[in-house]
C-alpha positions in Angstrom: -51.2 28.5 -15.6 -49.8 31.6 -13.2 -51.9 30.4 -10.3 -50.3 27.2 -10.7 -46.8 28.5 -10.7 -47.5 30.8 -7.9 -48.7 28.1 -5.5 -45.8 25.7 -6.3 -43.7 28.8 -5.5 -45.4 29.1 -2.1 -45.2 25.4 -1.0 -42.5 25.3 1.7 -39.2 23.9 0.3 -38.0 20.8 1.9 -34.4 21.1 3.2 -31.9 18.9 1.2 -29.8 16.2 2.9 -26.3 16.9 3.5 -23.9 14.8 1.1 -21.8 12.6 3.4 -20.5 10.2 0.4 -17.1 9.5 0.3 -14.2 8.8 2.6 -14.1 9.2 6.1 -11.6 8.8 9.2 -13.8 7.3 12.1 -12.9 7.1 15.9 -14.9 5.0 18.1 -14.3 5.6 21.7 -16.1 2.9 24.3 -15.0 2.2 28.0 -12.9 -0.6 26.7 -10.7 1.4 24.7 -10.8 3.4 20.9 -11.1 1.8 17.6 -10.3 3.5 14.2 -11.9 2.6 11.0 -11.6 4.2 7.6 -15.2 4.7 6.7 -16.5 4.8 3.1 -20.2 5.8 2.3 -22.2 5.7 -0.7 -25.6 8.1 -0.6 -28.3 7.8 -2.7 -31.2 10.2 -1.7 -31.9 9.6 2.3 -30.2 6.1 2.1 -26.6 5.2 3.0 -24.5 2.0 2.4 -20.8 1.5 2.6 -18.4 0.2 4.7 -16.1 0.3 7.7 -12.4 -1.0 7.6 -9.8 -1.6 9.9 -7.0 -4.2 10.5 -9.7 -6.6 11.6 -11.4 -6.4 8.4 -14.2 -4.8 6.2 -17.8 -4.5 7.5 -20.6 -3.5 5.2 -22.9 -0.7 6.9 -26.4 0.5 5.8 -28.4 3.6 7.3 -30.0 6.9 6.4 -29.8 10.5 6.4 -32.1 13.1 6.9 -31.1 16.6 6.5 -27.8 16.8 9.1 -29.0 13.6 11.0 -27.6 10.2 10.2 -28.1 6.7 11.4 -26.2 3.4 10.4 -25.5 0.1 11.4 -22.6 -2.5 10.8 -21.8 -6.0 12.3 -18.6 -6.4 13.9 -17.0 -9.7 15.2 -15.9 -10.0 19.0 -14.5 -13.1 20.3 -16.6 -15.6 18.1 -20.0 -13.6 18.4 -21.1 -10.7 16.2 -22.0 -7.7 18.0 -24.3 -4.9 15.8 -22.7 -1.1 16.1 -25.6 1.2 15.9 -24.5 4.9 15.3 -26.8 8.0 15.5 -25.1 11.5 14.9 -25.2 14.8 13.4 -23.3 16.0 10.1 -21.3 19.3 10.5 -19.6 20.4 7.3 -16.9 17.8 7.1 -17.1 16.1 10.3 -19.9 13.8 12.0 -20.3 13.1 15.6 -22.8 11.2 17.9 -23.0 8.2 19.9 -22.5 4.5 18.9 -24.1 1.5 21.0 -22.2 -1.4 20.4 -24.4 -4.7 21.1 -24.7 -5.6 24.9 -21.2 -4.3 25.6 -22.2 -0.5 26.0 -22.0 2.7 24.3 -19.7 5.2 23.6 -18.6 8.3 21.2 -17.9 8.3 17.5 -16.5 11.0 15.6 -15.7 11.1 11.8 -13.5 13.5 9.7 -14.1 13.6 5.8 -10.4 12.6 4.3 
């Protein structure tokens, strides 16, 4: 039994995912301008769900987190069509920053601060 305990103790530990659950203030900056959102994230293991909320409406999001790397996407209306916004970024304590690609419109920076 000691051998088993020793072997388990020597196995490399997997780093935990950063906790991003909760409410965030998010800014998306594109060549055409800036958009602000209140972002709500629910984290279950490596899976993320939640929504983005602004004056236009509420938009469900889905994504994932691996250690401090976060990815998620949501659909956003634009003049009668729907654009998928895909975000890839990094968590650093109470902030998230990275790049968002907005359909065929282009890409820009996105940052969020925990409320």
